[in-house]
Structures are given as C-alpha cells and as structure tokens.
C-alpha positions as protocol buffer text, in pm:
chain_id: "A"
residue {
  index: 1
  type: UNK
  ca { x: -1270 y: 1424 z: -2625 }
}
residue {
  index: 2
  type: UNK
  ca { x: -1257 y: 1052 z: -2704 }
}
residue {
  index: 3
  type: UNK
  ca { x: -1516 y: 911 z: -2998 }
}
residue {
  index: 4
  type: UNK
  ca { x: -1799 y: 699 z: -2924 }
}
residue {
  index: 5
  type: UNK
  ca { x: -1770 y: 342 z: -3047 }
}
residue {
  index: 6
  type: UNK
  ca { x: -2162 y: 334 z: -3089 }
}
residue {
  index: 7
  type: UNK
  ca { x: -2416 y: 641 z: -3113 }
}
residue {
  index: 8
  type: UNK
  ca { x: -2470 y: 805 z: -2770 }
}
residue {
  index: 9
  type: UNK
  ca { x: -2802 y: 613 z: -2693 }
}
residue {
  index: 10
  type: UNK
  ca { x: -2906 y: 605 z: -2312 }
}
residue {
  index: 11
  type: UNK
  ca { x: -3099 y: 289 z: -2385 }
}
residue {
  index: 12
  type: UNK
  ca { x: -2952 y: 39 z: -2091 }
}
residue {
  index: 13
  type: UNK
  ca { x: -2959 y: -260 z: -2361 }
}
residue {
  index: 14
  type: UNK
  ca { x: -2731 y: -84 z: -2596 }
}
residue {
  index: 15
  type: UNK
  ca { x: -2374 y: -170 z: -2577 }
}
residue {
  index: 16
  type: UNK
  ca { x: -2129 y: 115 z: -2572 }
}
residue {
  index: 17
  type: UNK
  ca { x: -1751 y: 143 z: -2523 }
}
residue {
  index: 18
  type: UNK
  ca { x: -1480 y: 375 z: -2573 }
}
residue {
  index: 19
  type: UNK
  ca { x: -1100 y: 377 z: -2461 }
}
residue {
  index: 20
  type: UNK
  ca { x: -864 y: 652 z: -2420 }
}
residue {
  index: 21
  type: UNK
  ca { x: -563 y: 775 z: -2255 }
}
residue {
  index: 22
  type: UNK
  ca { x: -524 y: 947 z: -1930 }
}
residue {
  index: 23
  type: UNK
  ca { x: -280 y: 1198 z: -1943 }
}
residue {
  index: 24
  type: UNK
  ca { x: -298 y: 1273 z: -1577 }
}
residue {
  index: 25
  type: UNK
  ca { x: -131 y: 944 z: -1480 }
}
residue {
  index: 26
  type: UNK
  ca { x: 168 y: 827 z: -1712 }
}
residue {
  index: 27
  type: UNK
  ca { x: 127 y: 517 z: -1888 }
}
residue {
  index: 28
  type: UNK
  ca { x: -251 y: 508 z: -1785 }
}
residue {
  index: 29
  type: UNK
  ca { x: -574 y: 422 z: -2041 }
}
residue {
  index: 30
  type: UNK
  ca { x: -926 y: 444 z: -1961 }
}
residue {
  index: 31
  type: UNK
  ca { x: -1227 y: 255 z: -2065 }
}
residue {
  index: 32
  type: UNK
  ca { x: -1612 y: 364 z: -2001 }
}
residue {
  index: 33
  type: UNK
  ca { x: -1852 y: 85 z: -2101 }
}
residue {
  index: 34
  type: UNK
  ca { x: -2194 y: -88 z: -2070 }
}
residue {
  index: 35
  type: UNK
  ca { x: -2205 y: -453 z: -2191 }
}
residue {
  index: 36
  type: UNK
  ca { x: -2493 y: -685 z: -2198 }
}
residue {
  index: 37
  type: UNK
  ca { x: -2398 y: -994 z: -2427 }
}
residue {
  index: 38
  type: UNK
  ca { x: -2018 y: -908 z: -2447 }
}
residue {
  index: 39
  type: UNK
  ca { x: -1813 y: -1210 z: -2323 }
}
residue {
  index: 40
  type: UNK
  ca { x: -1466 y: -1182 z: -2246 }
}
residue {
  index: 41
  type: UNK
  ca { x: -1248 y: -1486 z: -2298 }
}
residue {
  index: 42
  type: UNK
  ca { x: -953 y: -1576 z: -2086 }
}
residue {
  index: 43
  type: UNK
  ca { x: -691 y: -1316 z: -2139 }
}
residue {
  index: 44
  type: UNK
  ca { x: -458 y: -1048 z: -1959 }
}
residue {
  index: 45
  type: UNK
  ca { x: -350 y: -705 z: -1972 }
}
residue {
  index: 46
  type: UNK
  ca { x: 12 y: -584 z: -1885 }
}
residue {
  index: 47
  type: UNK
  ca { x: -130 y: -306 z: -1651 }
}
residue {
  index: 48
  type: UNK
  ca { x: -351 y: -330 z: -1354 }
}
residue {
  index: 49
  type: UNK
  ca { x: -711 y: -338 z: -1399 }
}
residue {
  index: 50
  type: UNK
  ca { x: -933 y: -157 z: -1162 }
}
residue {
  index: 51
  type: UNK
  ca { x: -1297 y: -131 z: -1271 }
}
residue {
  index: 52
  type: UNK
  ca { x: -1565 y: 45 z: -1085 }
}
residue {
  index: 53
  type: UNK
  ca { x: -1898 y: -119 z: -1154 }
}
residue {
  index: 54
  type: UNK
  ca { x: -2174 y: 167 z: -1160 }
}
residue {
  index: 55
  type: UNK
  ca { x: -2456 y: -15 z: -1231 }
}
residue {
  index: 56
  type: UNK
  ca { x: -2579 y: -422 z: -1285 }
}
residue {
  index: 57
  type: UNK
  ca { x: -2352 y: -711 z: -1206 }
}
residue {
  index: 58
  type: UNK
  ca { x: -2011 y: -831 z: -1347 }
}
residue {
  index: 59
  type: UNK
  ca { x: -1901 y: -1182 z: -1315 }
}
residue {
  index: 60
  type: UNK
  ca { x: -1552 y: -1296 z: -1399 }
}
residue {
  index: 61
  type: UNK
  ca { x: -1284 y: -1584 z: -1301 }
}
residue {
  index: 62
  type: UNK
  ca { x: -953 y: -1432 z: -1206 }
}
residue {
  index: 63
  type: UNK
  ca { x: -648 y: -1672 z: -1078 }
}
residue {
  index: 64
  type: UNK
  ca { x: -784 y: -1710 z: -719 }
}
residue {
  index: 65
  type: UNK
  ca { x: -1165 y: -1803 z: -817 }
}
residue {
  index: 66
  type: UNK
  ca { x: -1471 y: -1611 z: -919 }
}
residue {
  index: 67
  type: UNK
  ca { x: -1594 y: -1287 z: -841 }
}
residue {
  index: 68
  type: UNK
  ca { x: -1954 y: -1119 z: -871 }
}
residue {
  index: 69
  type: UNK
  ca { x: -1947 y: -747 z: -863 }
}
residue {
  index: 70
  type: UNK
  ca { x: -2204 y: -488 z: -853 }
}
residue {
  index: 71
  type: UNK
  ca { x: -2228 y: -123 z: -779 }
}
residue {
  index: 72
  type: UNK
  ca { x: -2001 y: 23 z: -516 }
}
residue {
  index: 73
  type: UNK
  ca { x: -1771 y: -258 z: -599 }
}
residue {
  index: 74
  type: UNK
  ca { x: -1445 y: -278 z: -792 }
}
residue {
  index: 75
  type: UNK
  ca { x: -1296 y: -574 z: -991 }
}
residue {
  index: 76
  type: UNK
  ca { x: -956 y: -562 z: -954 }
}
residue {
  index: 77
  type: UNK
  ca { x: -695 y: -778 z: -1139 }
}
residue {
  index: 78
  type: UNK
  ca { x: -322 y: -764 z: -1109 }
}
residue {
  index: 79
  type: UNK
  ca { x: -95 y: -735 z: -1417 }
}
residue {
  index: 80
  type: UNK
  ca { x: -50 y: -1081 z: -1633 }
}
residue {
  index: 81
  type: UNK
  ca { x: -303 y: -1215 z: -1394 }
}
residue {
  index: 82
  type: UNK
  ca { x: -569 y: -1411 z: -1648 }
}
residue {
  index: 83
  type: UNK
  ca { x: -906 y: -1351 z: -1627 }
}
residue {
  index: 84
  type: UNK
  ca { x: -1267 y: -1312 z: -1804 }
}
residue {
  index: 85
  type: UNK
  ca { x: -1568 y: -1119 z: -1801 }
}
residue {
  index: 86
  type: UNK
  ca { x: -1944 y: -1126 z: -1857 }
}
residue {
  index: 87
  type: UNK
  ca { x: -2266 y: -1001 z: -1728 }
}
residue {
  index: 88
  type: UNK
  ca { x: -2408 y: -1140 z: -1424 }
}
residue {
  index: 89
  type: UNK
  ca { x: -2767 y: -1028 z: -1477 }
}
residue {
  index: 90
  type: UNK
  ca { x: -2998 y: -995 z: -1797 }
}
residue {
  index: 91
  type: UNK
  ca { x: -2912 y: -627 z: -1820 }
}
residue {
  index: 92
  type: UNK
  ca { x: -2553 y: -641 z: -1828 }
}
residue {
  index: 93
  type: UNK
  ca { x: -2329 y: -415 z: -1629 }
}
residue {
  index: 94
  type: UNK
  ca { x: -2188 y: -46 z: -1677 }
}
residue {
  index: 95
  type: UNK
  ca { x: -1841 y: 33 z: -1550 }
}
residue {
  index: 96
  type: UNK
  ca { x: -1580 y: 268 z: -1563 }
}
residue {
  index: 97
  type: UNK
  ca { x: -1191 y: 105 z: -1583 }
}
residue {
  index: 98
  type: UNK
  ca { x: -858 y: 260 z: -1496 }
}
residue {
  index: 99
  type: UNK
  ca { x: -575 y: 27 z: -1675 }
}
residue {
  index: 100
  type: UNK
  ca { x: -264 y: 180 z: -1487 }
}
residue {
  index: 101
  type: UNK
  ca { x: 85 y: 87 z: -1551 }
}
residue {
  index: 102
  type: UNK
  ca { x: 268 y: -103 z: -1283 }
}
residue {
  index: 103
  type: UNK
  ca { x: 502 y: 180 z: -1233 }
}
residue {
  index: 104
  type: UNK
  ca { x: 212 y: 401 z: -1111 }
}
residue {
  index: 105
  type: UNK
  ca { x: 74 y: 174 z: -861 }
}
residue {
  index: 106
  type: UNK
  ca { x: 410 y: 114 z: -739 }
}
residue {
  index: 107
  type: UNK
  ca { x: 466 y: 441 z: -701 }
}
residue {
  index: 108
  type: UNK
  ca { x: 176 y: 540 z: -496 }
}
residue {
  index: 109
  type: UNK
  ca { x: 246 y: 213 z: -296 }
}
residue {
  index: 110
  type: UNK
  ca { x: 606 y: 335 z: -206 }
}
residue {
  index: 111
  type: UNK
  ca { x: 467 y: 648 z: -97 }
}
residue {
  index: 112
  type: UNK
  ca { x: 269 y: 442 z: 152 }
}
residue {
  index: 113
  type: UNK
  ca { x: 543 y: 262 z: 285 }
}
residue {
  index: 114
  type: UNK
  ca { x: 505 y: -48 z: 56 }
}
residue {
  index: 115
  type: UNK
  ca { x: 843 y: -227 z: -33 }
}
residue {
  index: 116
  type: UNK
  ca { x: 720 y: -489 z: -255 }
}
residue {
  index: 117
  type: UNK
  ca { x: 507 y: -465 z: -547 }
}
residue {
  index: 118
  type: UNK
  ca { x: 143 y: -412 z: -497 }
}
residue {
  index: 119
  type: UNK
  ca { x: -92 y: -652 z: -486 }
}
residue {
  index: 120
  type: UNK
  ca { x: -487 y: -697 z: -350 }
}
residue {
  index: 121
  type: UNK
  ca { x: -615 y: -942 z: -99 }
}
residue {
  index: 122
  type: UNK
  ca { x: -927 y: -945 z: -290 }
}
residue {
  index: 123
  type: UNK
  ca { x: -1033 y: -908 z: -670 }
}
residue {
  index: 124
  type: UNK
  ca { x: -1371 y: -848 z: -625 }
}
residue {
  index: 125
  type: UNK
  ca { x: -1406 y: -571 z: -366 }
}
residue {
  index: 126
  type: UNK
  ca { x: -1695 y: -391 z: -191 }
}
residue {
  index: 127
  type: UNK
  ca { x: -1537 y: -48 z: -106 }
}
residue {
  index: 128
  type: UNK
  ca { x: -1794 y: 233 z: -217 }
}
residue {
  index: 129
  type: UNK
  ca { x: -1573 y: 549 z: -58 }
}
residue {
  index: 130
  type: UNK
  ca { x: -1304 y: 420 z: -289 }
}
residue {
  index: 131
  type: UNK
  ca { x: -1532 y: 357 z: -600 }
}
residue {
  index: 132
  type: UNK
  ca { x: -1678 y: 706 z: -547 }
}
residue {
  index: 133
  type: UNK
  ca { x: -1346 y: 871 z: -555 }
}
residue {
  index: 134
  type: UNK
  ca { x: -1205 y: 684 z: -876 }
}
residue {
  index: 135
  type: UNK
  ca { x: -1539 y: 752 z: -1025 }
}
residue {
  index: 136
  type: UNK
  ca { x: -1494 y: 1129 z: -1014 }
}
residue {
  index: 137
  type: UNK
  ca { x: -1165 y: 1098 z: -1132 }
}
residue {
  index: 138
  type: UNK
  ca { x: -1283 y: 886 z: -1424 }
}
residue {
  index: 139
  type: UNK
  ca { x: -1548 y: 1155 z: -1508 }
}
residue {
  index: 140
  type: UNK
  ca { x: -1305 y: 1452 z: -1426 }
}
residue {
  index: 141
  type: UNK
  ca { x: -1035 y: 1281 z: -1681 }
}
residue {
  index: 142
  type: UNK
  ca { x: -1336 y: 1258 z: -1956 }
}
residue {
  index: 143
  type: UNK
  ca { x: -1431 y: 1628 z: -1925 }
}
residue {
  index: 144
  type: UNK
  ca { x: -1081 y: 1685 z: -1949 }
}
residue {
  index: 145
  type: UNK
  ca { x: -974 y: 1839 z: -1627 }
}
residue {
  index: 146
  type: UNK
  ca { x: -624 y: 1727 z: -1578 }
}
residue {
  index: 147
  type: UNK
  ca { x: -578 y: 1836 z: -1217 }
}
residue {
  index: 148
  type: UNK
  ca { x: -868 y: 1723 z: -1046 }
}
residue {
  index: 149
  type: UNK
  ca { x: -849 y: 1365 z: -1213 }
}
residue {
  index: 150
  type: UNK
  ca { x: -500 y: 1294 z: -1145 }
}
residue {
  index: 151
  type: UNK
  ca { x: -564 y: 1433 z: -802 }
}
residue {
  index: 152
  type: UNK
  ca { x: -840 y: 1214 z: -719 }
}
residue {
  index: 153
  type: UNK
  ca { x: -714 y: 926 z: -933 }
}
residue {
  index: 154
  type: UNK
  ca { x: -410 y: 905 z: -697 }
}
residue {
  index: 155
  type: UNK
  ca { x: -630 y: 940 z: -383 }
}
residue {
  index: 156
  type: UNK
  ca { x: -839 y: 683 z: -489 }
}
residue {
  index: 157
  type: UNK
  ca { x: -515 y: 427 z: -575 }
}
residue {
  index: 158
  type: UNK
  ca { x: -373 y: 518 z: -197 }
}
residue {
  index: 159
  type: UNK
  ca { x: -743 y: 433 z: -47 }
}
residue {
  index: 160
  type: UNK
  ca { x: -737 y: 94 z: -219 }
}
residue {
  index: 161
  type: UNK
  ca { x: -397 y: 7 z: -160 }
}
residue {
  index: 162
  type: UNK
  ca { x: -432 y: 150 z: 238 }
}
residue {
  index: 163
  type: UNK
  ca { x: -770 y: -77 z: 273 }
}
residue {
  index: 164
  type: UNK
  ca { x: -717 y: -416 z: 73 }
}
residue {
  index: 165
  type: UNK
  ca { x: -357 y: -393 z: -60 }
}
residue {
  index: 166
  type: UNK
  ca { x: -98 y: -620 z: 20 }
}
residue {
  index: 167
  type: UNK
  ca { x: 312 y: -683 z: -105 }
}
residue {
  index: 168
  type: UNK
  ca { x: 280 y: -905 z: -380 }
}
residue {
  index: 169
  type: UNK
  ca { x: 497 y: -1246 z: -337 }
}
residue {
  index: 170
  type: UNK
  ca { x: 660 y: -1426 z: -645 }
}
residue {
  index: 171
  type: UNK
  ca { x: 418 y: -1647 z: -718 }
}
residue {
  index: 172
  type: UNK
  ca { x: 495 y: -2049 z: -710 }
}
residue {
  index: 173
  type: UNK
  ca { x: 439 y: -2154 z: -1076 }
}
residue {
  index: 174
  type: UNK
  ca { x: 681 y: -1865 z: -1166 }
}
residue {
  index: 175
  type: UNK
  ca { x: 956 y: -1995 z: -940 }
}
residue {
  index: 176
  type: UNK
  ca { x: 925 y: -2352 z: -1036 }
}
residue {
  index: 177
  type: UNK
  ca { x: 851 y: -2251 z: -1408 }
}
residue {
  index: 178
  type: UNK
  ca { x: 1026 y: -2532 z: -1636 }
}
residue {
  index: 179
  type: UNK
  ca { x: 1303 y: -2399 z: -1856 }
}
residue {
  index: 180
  type: UNK
  ca { x: 1132 y: -2590 z: -2171 }
}
residue {
  index: 181
  type: UNK
  ca { x: 792 y: -2426 z: -2081 }
}
residue {
  index: 182
  type: UNK
  ca { x: 1007 y: -2063 z: -2089 }
}
residue {
  index: 183
  type: UNK
  ca { x: 1154 y: -2168 z: -2412 }
}
residue {
  index: 184
  type: UNK
  ca { x: 834 y: -2238 z: -2585 }
}
residue {
  index: 185
  type: UNK
  ca { x: 697 y: -1921 z: -2460 }
}
residue {
  index: 186
  type: UNK
  ca { x: 997 y: -1763 z: -2643 }
}
residue {
  index: 187
  type: UNK
  ca { x: 961 y: -1979 z: -2953 }
}
residue {
  index: 188
  type: UNK
  ca { x: 573 y: -1829 z: -2952 }
}
residue {
  index: 189
  type: UNK
  ca { x: 684 y: -1461 z: -2919 }
}
residue {
  index: 190
  type: UNK
  ca { x: 949 y: -1510 z: -3200 }
}
residue {
  index: 191
  type: UNK
  ca { x: 712 y: -1600 z: -3476 }
}
residue {
  index: 192
  type: UNK
  ca { x: 360 y: -1491 z: -3465 }
}
residue {
  index: 193
  type: UNK
  ca { x: 265 y: -1524 z: -3809 }
}
residue {
  index: 194
  type: UNK
  ca { x: 399 y: -1884 z: -3882 }
}
residue {
  index: 195
  type: UNK
  ca { x: 399 y: -2063 z: -3516 }
}
residue {
  index: 196
  type: UNK
  ca { x: 464 y: -2436 z: -3498 }
}
residue {
  index: 197
  type: UNK
  ca { x: 199 y: -2708 z: -3413 }
}
residue {
  index: 198
  type: UNK
  ca { x: 169 y: -2810 z: -3031 }
}
residue {
  index: 199
  type: UNK
  ca { x: 370 y: -3139 z: -3153 }
}
residue {
  index: 200
  type: UNK
  ca { x: 622 y: -2927 z: -3306 }
}
residue {
  index: 201
  type: UNK
  ca { x: 677 y: -2690 z: -3038 }
}
residue {
  index: 202
  type: UNK
  ca { x: 690 y: -2981 z: -2798 }
}
residue {
  index: 203
  type: UNK
  ca { x: 936 y: -3149 z: -2998 }
}
residue {
  index: 204
  type: UNK
  ca { x: 1168 y: -2817 z: -2970 }
}
residue {
  index: 205
  type: UNK
  ca { x: 1165 y: -2795 z: -2639 }
}
residue {
  index: 206
  type: UNK
  ca { x: 1199 y: -3171 z: -2554 }
}
residue {
  index: 207
  type: UNK
  ca { x: 863 y: -3234 z: -2384 }
}
residue {
  index: 208
  type: UNK
  ca { x: 566 y: -3441 z: -2495 }
}
residue {
  index: 209
  type: UNK
  ca { x: 253 y: -3239 z: -2633 }
}
residue {
  index: 210
  type: UNK
  ca { x: 43 y: -3310 z: -2310 }
}
residue {
  index: 211
  type: UNK
  ca { x: 300 y: -3263 z: -2088 }
}
residue {
  index: 212
  type: UNK
  ca { x: 394 y: -2927 z: -2239 }
}
residue {
  index: 213
  type: UNK
  ca { x: 15 y: -2783 z: -2267 }
}
residue {
  index: 214
  type: UNK
  ca { x: -36 y: -2913 z: -1883 }
}
residue {
  index: 215
  type: UNK
  ca { x: 296 y: -2713 z: -1768 }
}
residue {
  index: 216
  type: UNK
  ca { x: 227 y: -2385 z: -1991 }
}
residue {
  index: 217
  type: UNK
  ca { x: -107 y: -2366 z: -1873 }
}
residue {
  index: 218
  type: UNK
  ca { x: 18 y: -2415 z: -1520 }
}
residue {
  index: 219
  type: UNK
  ca { x: 272 y: -2151 z: -1561 }
}
residue {
  index: 220
  type: UNK
  ca { x: 82 y: -1863 z: -1791 }
}
residue {
  index: 221
  type: UNK
  ca { x: -243 y: -1958 z: -1723 }
}
residue {
  index: 222
  type: UNK
  ca { x: -344 y: -2008 z: -2111 }
}
residue {
  index: 223
  type: UNK
  ca { x: -293 y: -2316 z: -2291 }
}
residue {
  index: 224
  type: UNK
  ca { x: -6 y: -2222 z: -2571 }
}
residue {
  index: 225
  type: UNK
  ca { x: -280 y: -2142 z: -2879 }
}
residue {
  index: 226
  type: UNK
  ca { x: -433 y: -1937 z: -2662 }
}
residue {
  index: 227
  type: UNK
  ca { x: -129 y: -1738 z: -2494 }
}
residue {
  index: 228
  type: UNK
  ca { x: -8 y: -1685 z: -2886 }
}
residue {
  index: 229
  type: UNK
  ca { x: -363 y: -1514 z: -2966 }
}
residue {
  index: 230
  type: UNK
  ca { x: -295 y: -1297 z: -2645 }
}
residue {
  index: 231
  type: UNK
  ca { x: 63 y: -1189 z: -2761 }
}
residue {
  index: 232
  type: UNK
  ca { x: -101 y: -1129 z: -3140 }
}
residue {
  index: 233
  type: UNK
  ca { x: -339 y: -893 z: -2959 }
}
residue {
  index: 234
  type: UNK
  ca { x: -69 y: -719 z: -2756 }
}
residue {
  index: 235
  type: UNK
  ca { x: 131 y: -668 z: -3066 }
}
residue {
  index: 236
  type: UNK
  ca { x: -171 y: -548 z: -3259 }
}
residue {
  index: 237
  type: UNK
  ca { x: -223 y: -290 z: -2988 }
}
residue {
  index: 238
  type: UNK
  ca { x: 131 y: -145 z: -3000 }
}
residue {
  index: 239
  type: UNK
  ca { x: 93 y: -120 z: -3388 }
}
residue {
  index: 240
  type: UNK
  ca { x: -244 y: 58 z: -3386 }
}
residue {
  index: 241
  type: UNK
  ca { x: -98 y: 328 z: -3195 }
}
residue {
  index: 242
  type: UNK
  ca { x: 167 y: 372 z: -3406 }
}
residue {
  index: 243
  type: UNK
  ca { x: -138 y: 467 z: -3667 }
}
residue {
  index: 244
  type: UNK
  ca { x: -103 y: 144 z: -3884 }
}
residue {
  index: 245
  type: UNK
  ca { x: -415 y: 41 z: -4081 }
}
residue {
  index: 246
  type: UNK
  ca { x: -629 y: -238 z: -3905 }
}
residue {
  index: 247
  type: UNK
  ca { x: -589 y: -495 z: -4220 }
}
residue {
  index: 248
  type: UNK
  ca { x: -213 y: -433 z: -4220 }
}
residue {
  index: 249
  type: UNK
  ca { x: -200 y: -503 z: -3867 }
}
residue {
  index: 250
  type: UNK
  ca { x: -422 y: -792 z: -3881 }
}
residue {
  index: 251
  type: UNK
  ca { x: -178 y: -953 z: -4132 }
}
residue {
  index: 252
  type: UNK
  ca { x: 163 y: -851 z: -3993 }
}
residue {
  index: 253
  type: UNK
  ca { x: 49 y: -984 z: -3603 }
}
residue {
  index: 254
  type: UNK
  ca { x: -50 y: -1337 z: -3760 }
}
residue {
  index: 255
  type: UNK
  ca { x: -397 y: -1333 z: -3792 }
}
residue {
  index: 256
  type: UNK
  ca { x: -577 y: -1427 z: -4118 }
}
residue {
  index: 257
  type: UNK
  ca { x: -731 y: -1099 z: -4189 }
}
residue {
  index: 258
  type: UNK
  ca { x: -915 y: -808 z: -4054 }
}
residue {
  index: 259
  type: UNK
  ca { x: -1250 y: -975 z: -3920 }
}
residue {
  index: 260
  type: UNK
  ca { x: -1020 y: -1259 z: -3739 }
}
residue {
  index: 261
  type: UNK
  ca { x: -850 y: -959 z: -3561 }
}
residue {
  index: 262
  type: UNK
  ca { x: -1149 y: -811 z: -3479 }
}
residue {
  index: 263
  type: UNK
  ca { x: -1298 y: -1114 z: -3311 }
}
residue {
  index: 264
  type: UNK
  ca { x: -1020 y: -1165 z: -3109 }
}
residue {
  index: 265
  type: UNK
  ca { x: -958 y: -802 z: -3016 }
}
residue {
  index: 266
  type: UNK
  ca { x: -1328 y: -783 z: -2875 }
}
residue {
  index: 267
  type: UNK
  ca { x: -1305 y: -1065 z: -2707 }
}
residue {
  index: 268
  type: UNK
  ca { x: -1002 y: -943 z: -2510 }
}
residue {
  index: 269
  type: UNK
  ca { x: -1096 y: -581 z: -2524 }
}
residue {
  index: 270
  type: UNK
  ca { x: -1468 y: -545 z: -2577 }
}
residue {
  index: 271
  type: UNK
  ca { x: -1381 y: -272 z: -2882 }
}
residue {
  index: 272
  type: UNK
  ca { x: -1284 y: -319 z: -3236 }
}
residue {
  index: 273
  type: UNK
  ca { x: -978 y: -228 z: -3325 }
}
residue {
  index: 274
  type: UNK
  ca { x: -1068 y: 32 z: -3575 }
}
residue {
  index: 275
  type: UNK
  ca { x: -1195 y: 219 z: -3252 }
}
residue {
  index: 276
  type: UNK
  ca { x: -935 y: 146 z: -3028 }
}
residue {
  index: 277
  type: UNK
  ca { x: -691 y: 309 z: -3299 }
}
residue {
  index: 278
  type: UNK
  ca { x: -917 y: 623 z: -3292 }
}
residue {
  index: 279
  type: UNK
  ca { x: -954 y: 658 z: -2950 }
}
residue {
  index: 280
  type: UNK
  ca { x: -611 y: 605 z: -2827 }
}
residue {
  index: 281
  type: UNK
  ca { x: -394 y: 705 z: -3107 }
}
residue {
  index: 282
  type: UNK
  ca { x: -275 y: 1032 z: -3032 }
}
residue {
  index: 283
  type: UNK
  ca { x: -88 y: 1070 z: -3376 }
}
residue {
  index: 284
  type: UNK
  ca { x: -305 y: 852 z: -3628 }
}
residue {
  index: 285
  type: UNK
  ca { x: -478 y: 1036 z: -3883 }
}
residue {
  index: 286
  type: UNK
  ca { x: -862 y: 1059 z: -3861 }
}
residue {
  index: 287
  type: UNK
  ca { x: -1090 y: 915 z: -4126 }
}
residue {
  index: 288
  type: UNK
  ca { x: -1027 y: 568 z: -4162 }
}
C-alpha cells in the first residue's frame, strides 16, 4: 500500500497526494490527490493523463485551449501535450488519475478497430458513466485488487475511446519542425548540467536567439529553458525509481541543490521527489 505524503486528515483544506504503480496495466502510474493552492506549471508527461475529478473544479490550459472540469468529468491530456493545472474554486479539487503508457492505450484502441494512435476530440470531457468505471478501477487498485482494477480500467478506457476517441494525426508543427530546432533540443538533452545560454544555443544551431526561442516554443510548446527543466524532471524521475538519493539526483540532473529540484518537481507532479521515490520505487530501501 502506498504511503501518504501528508497525514490522512480528511479536512478538505488539507492538500495531500500520493503516487503509486499499477501492476494491472504495464507502464502505468496512479495518483490520488486533493489540491487547493497547488498550481502546476506548463509541463508534459510521456504518458496519457486521464484524471477523474471527484470533487471541486480543476482548471487547466492545454494545446487546444482551456478546460474547466468538475465531478463526473475527466481531464484528458495526450502524451507530450503541454498543459497546466490549478483550482477553479477556492476549495480546490480532488481527483484520481491514471497515467497509462501510450502502448497500453494503443492496444485498447486496436481492439476497438482504431488504426492510428488514439487521441481525444476534447480535453475536458463530461462523461459520468466513464468516470464512474475508472474511479472504481482506481479504488480497486488502491485496495490491491489487481483483477478487478485491471478489468475495470480496460473497460473504462475502452468506453472513453468509443465515446470521445479519435485517431490522432501528426501535428503540423511536428511536420514542419526546422532542423535547427531539433538540433537545439538534442543539444539541451545532451548536457543537463551545463547547458548553453540562449545566445550560445542559437549560435550553435545557426539561428538568432529570438527566432530560435519562437520556433522552439512553436514546435515543443515550451521555450528552451522550460523544456530543459522538463528534461531534468523526467530524468530525475527515472533516477529516483532506481533508488538514488534525492540530493544526489538533484546534482546529477543539473539542479542547484535538493530544494531546487523539489520546487520544480512539485510544480510538475504535485508531490516532492522523496515521496515519489518512496511510493513508486519498488526496489527502494525505506527510511530515507
């Protein structure tokens, strides 16, 4: 059973969140949380994000606009899609989230006859029947009931794809990506600890700083400095799951220190890195 990030106090004003792995679907993480003042910066996930709002209201921006989702609704974001998140009402919002790997959703889509990569016509979706099934799956996973949770999760995802799914087409920005922008991304990924300045990066790829910043944001949804922090957080997640100490991870991915990593980690995932490590690191020794 995953450990709590905060004491189990049912006061709706108290923020709490926990991540854990879902063995019923490969490559899937789960989150259950209540947020009031937490605000997520523009960020992405390598997985789908499928959040069932259980109380309150969440507001967020995404690649196609802005969504406002309440109970019975789902906040659905595609892999790599830049989005934010914050409370839409003073009392915040509670939700349960599945983060299924693209391969999982693609497999379910193929079973339904979808030939392309599954996507969704909307991001904020009001679908109480789907939400009910996925919340039940989430609760079963929390109880450790692998059979029930895996069956209900697949059923709920299939319902969601049938009612609101579509076959994704390659985005126009991706088709038109300038080679200079792709090279700039590769240079950032190559050295997380000592990246170039924007001026240096622009000179290395043969563009002006303003042109690079604009083209980079058009292609990836984030300017280079924010994209670098996304890469750092993603790498930190992988290292934490290997059981590496938080302070050591912070240095290795290029953050100044552990508090610096913690600030960015919370703004991307809603939990501090130590809690993420404890809850998801199956091979992690306890007691850090």
